[in-house]
N, C-alpha and C positions, 0 to 999 in steps of 0.2 A: 495344909500345913504350911504352905508358901504365903497366903495372904495373911495367916494369923503372924507371923514373922515379920511380914513388912508392915503389919499395924505396929507391933512393938519395937521397931527400928525405926520407921518413918514417923508416926505419931499421928499422922495425919490422912492414912489412905482408910482408915476406920470406913467410912462409909462407901468407900470403894470395895470393901471386903466381899460384899454380897452380889456383886455387880459381874454377872457370868458370861455375859456377853457382850459383842463389841459398841453396842448402841449404848446400854445403860453405864458400860463403863467409860465412854466417851462424854456422856452426859455428866458423869461425876466429875470427870474432869474440868470440865466448863464450869462446874460450881464452884470447886477447889480454886479455878483459875481467878474467878472473879472475885473471890474472898483474898487473893493475894493483890488484886488491884485496890480493894478498898483498905488491905493494909500498907498498901506504899502511897497511899493518899491521894489517889485518883479522884474526881468529882464522880458522884453518883450519875450525874449527866452524862458522862464521858463512859461509865462503866453501861450504863441503859441502852446506849448507844453503839458500843462495839460488840455486845453478846449477838445482837442481832445481825450484825454484819458477819462475824465469825460463822455464824451457824448457816448463814447463806453461801458463801464463801466454800464452806465443806460439804452441803448440798451440793454443790455445781462440782466439785472434785467426785464426789459418788462415792466415796470410801473412808474409811475412819482416818484420823489425823497421821497415825502412824505409819499408815501404808499409802499417804499420797507421794507420789513420782515427782519429777520433773517434768514429765511430759503432761503430767495433770496439770501441774502451774502455769505450761503453756498454753494448754487448750483453755484453762478458765480466764487467763489475762487476755488471750484472743477473742474470747468470747464477751468479755467484758468491754474490750476495745471498739468491736463489731457493734457492740450495743448503744455505744454513743458517750460512755462514761468518759469524763475527762482524765489526763493523766492524773493530776493529783488523788483524783479519787481512787483511782485502779491501784494508786501506789496505798492509799489508806488503807484498800481491802487486804492488801498483801502485808501491810506492817502489822495489822492486827491478827491476821495469821501466823504470822513470823514470832510473834510472842507468845501465843498461843502453844503453837509447836515446841518452842524454847522451854516453855512451863512443863509440858508434857513430859519430853526428854528429860529434862533435869530433876524432876520429882517423880517420876512414874516411867522411867525409861525401863528400868530393871524390870519392875511388875508386866509392863508389856512386854518386853521380851519373855519373860516366863510364862503369861496366860496365851502370848498369841504367836508366838515363836519369830517376832520382827526386830529385828536391830535397827532404831530409829536412826536415820541420815536424812540431815536438813537437805531437804528438795527446793528450797530456795536459791540461787546462785546470781551473779552478777548478769547472765545471759536472760534472766528472765525477770529481774527487777526492774521496773519503769524506773528514767531519770527523774532527780529530785527538783522537781519544778512544779509552778503552781499551775500554768497551763501554757502553750505555746507563745502566745500573744504576751503576757507577762514576761515570762523570759526572754524575748526579742525588744519589749519597749524600755529604753533607759528612764530612770526616774525623774520624777519633774523637777525642775532646775528652780535653784533658790528664786528668781525673779517669779517665775511660775506659784510657786507655793506662797512669795510674798503678796502677790494679786488674790489668791484663792482667801487666804487668811483678811486681809482686810475687806473682801465681800462678805465673810462669816460676823467680822466684828459691825458690819453697817448691819446685817441681817437683827442683831440682838437690839438693837435701839426700833426697828419697824415690825419686828416678828409678834403674831398675834400671840405666840406662848414666848412670853420673855424666857421663864425659866431652860424651857427646851431648847431653844436657837443658843442661849448660853452655855447650857451643858455640852451640845455639839461643837460648839467651838473650842472649850473648854479639852473636849478630849480628842478634837482634830489635833490642837498643839501639843498634846500628851503624846499620840504615838508617834509624831513626828520629833521632838525632841529628846525623847525618852528610847527612841526606836523600839517601840512595844509591838507585841502582836495583837491580833483582835482580843484574843481571847485572856492574854495577860489583863489587857485593860479592863476588860470587862469584869475580871475575877477579883479587881482591886476594892479594897475597903478604906473607908477612911482613916481606920488608925493605918495603914501603911502608908501614909502622907506624913513626913518627920522633916518641916521646915526648918529646924534647927539642927539637924544632924549634917557636920560637916559644913564645908564654906558654901556651898551653893543650897544645901537641903537634899534630902534624897526620898524616893520611891524604895519601898520593900515590894519586890515583885516575888510573892510568895509560891506563885504558881507557873514559875518558866517552864518552857518546853524541856524534858528531858532526853536522854539519848536512848531510844529504841525502848526498853521497858522497864527502865528504871525509876520512873515515875517524876513528879514535877522538881525541877532545880531551882531554888530559889536563889535571888542576888538581887543588889542593892544599887541602885540607878540614881546619879547624881541629875538632879533638877537644872540643866542648862539653859542657856540662852534665854532667862528670864521666866522661865517655866514655874520655878518657884513662886514668882507674884502672880502669874497665872491662878494658879492652884491656890494660893493666899488666899487672892479674891474669889474665886469661885466657893472655897469651905466657909468665908465669911459671909458671901452676899446670897449664893443660887444654891448652894446643896440644900440650906434650911428648907428651902420650898419644896423638897421632894420629900419630907417625912424625915425621921429619926432611925432609921435604918441601918446598917452597917456599909452598906454597897455606897461606893464612892460615886459611879455613874449608874445613876437610876433610870427606870422607867418611870412613867406618870404615876405609877401605884406605890412607887417608892420602893420597888425590889430591884435587884440587879438587871441592867441591861443583858440580853444574849450577845453571844461574841456575832450572830449573822445580824444583829438591829447595827451593829458597829458599821459596818459595809454598807448597810440601806441607808444608813443616815447621811453616810459620807457619797453615796450616789444621789439621792435626793438632793444634797446642796451641790454637788456640779452641774446637774440638771435647771434646779433654780440660777446657777450663775449665767447658765446658756453656754459653758464651754462647748467645743468642739468635740469630735471623738478625739482629737490628736492632745486635748488639754486634761481628757479624764484619767485618773489615776487609782489605786486601788488602798485599803488600809497597810497592805504588804509593800507597796509602792511607796509610801509614806516612811515605811522601815527601811527599804532600801535608798531612799534620799537621806536618811541620816547617815546611815554609813558612808556614802559618797560624798556629801557634803562637808563631813567632819574630817575625811580622808583629805579631802582636797584642799580645806585650810589648813593642814599640817598635823591633825591629831594621829598620835600612834595608832598603827594599825592594831596593837595588841589591847589598848585601850578601847576602841571600837568592839574587838571583839568580846571584852568583859562588858562593855555595853549592851551588847545586842545579846549576850549569854549565849554564844556558842560555844560548844566546846572543841571544836576545831580550827585554827586561823584559817585554814583553806576555805572552810566555810563562809568566812567574814570576807576572804577575797571576792568570793562570789558573787557578793551584795554591793563591791563597790564597782560602780561604771563612771569611769572620771570623763570629763566633758570633752568637747573635740579640740579645745585650747589645753588642754590638761598640761601638756607636755611644754608648750610654751609659756605659759603662766609661771612653770615649775622654774623653768630657765631663767624668766625675767627675776624672779624673786631668789635663785641662788646669784645672780649675775649683781643685782643689786646690793646683796647682803657682801659680797667679795669687794666690791667698789667701797662699800660704808668700812670696812675692816681697813683697807689699804689709806683712805683717806683719815683715818683715825692713827694709824701707824706715822703717816707724815705730820 
């Protein structure tokens, strides 16, 4: 009788009505969770990758999601760390579990209590959540300097003229410049379509980043990004001369078959370029390093922090502040600019 009432009230627990055991009930919850991800516009690739991770995490916990305790989370996270998984990977595992737990609690918490006598209490807290960093090395390494990037982009331009695959070299150059000047994540760049480039929108043109990173389980968060520092000219050239070489598909940055490149390919192509440049270990940087450089260099030249927050698509200004790593002479440079401005005002008054 309880299950029937829940079906009438909830409208979506129908498939769970026949699930009498915890294993079957949890499997039904996972199916409903997948449906919710689809409804929130997560890509099928993201969903296909999240479900196996969730199932492995639950298997390590050794009990249904509603019975997982904080001790279970501590044990599983310690096991993952001992197994050599990077902090970012462990954090990803936990984020997927948190999203699923929140879904079950919100959609089926009453039914869980009715069926199994368990009141759900979130087992994830600040003491078992890894800090949000890509890796220890990336967190401690400052972003590449403007001069370092100028040298790298000069090298990338030279490669276009001499590369055996002209189109691929030109695509990579445009991709790297887009990551830096627009402050994009790898996944955001990989999922851009040609129609997302609006060269006539605003004074600089804009990119429509439709699959920006959302907060927790909110799904993608779209934003508009201006094409600064000549990025409008670079993308205009790319669309006119380079993109047609890859066919007529929708993706902006294509693989050689004409389909959208994978986000992992973005990092692979950047690493290959840095190896070809023969940059030493100190000269290497990641796609995320380019995003940090975008934030830092714009801040150093006086762009408002809130504007940088909007550019990067951060929900909180505190996140943006962590992306800004000023140079060692930032204070002195700021002092000189302020002093020059004050002297100019005094001279104008005289």
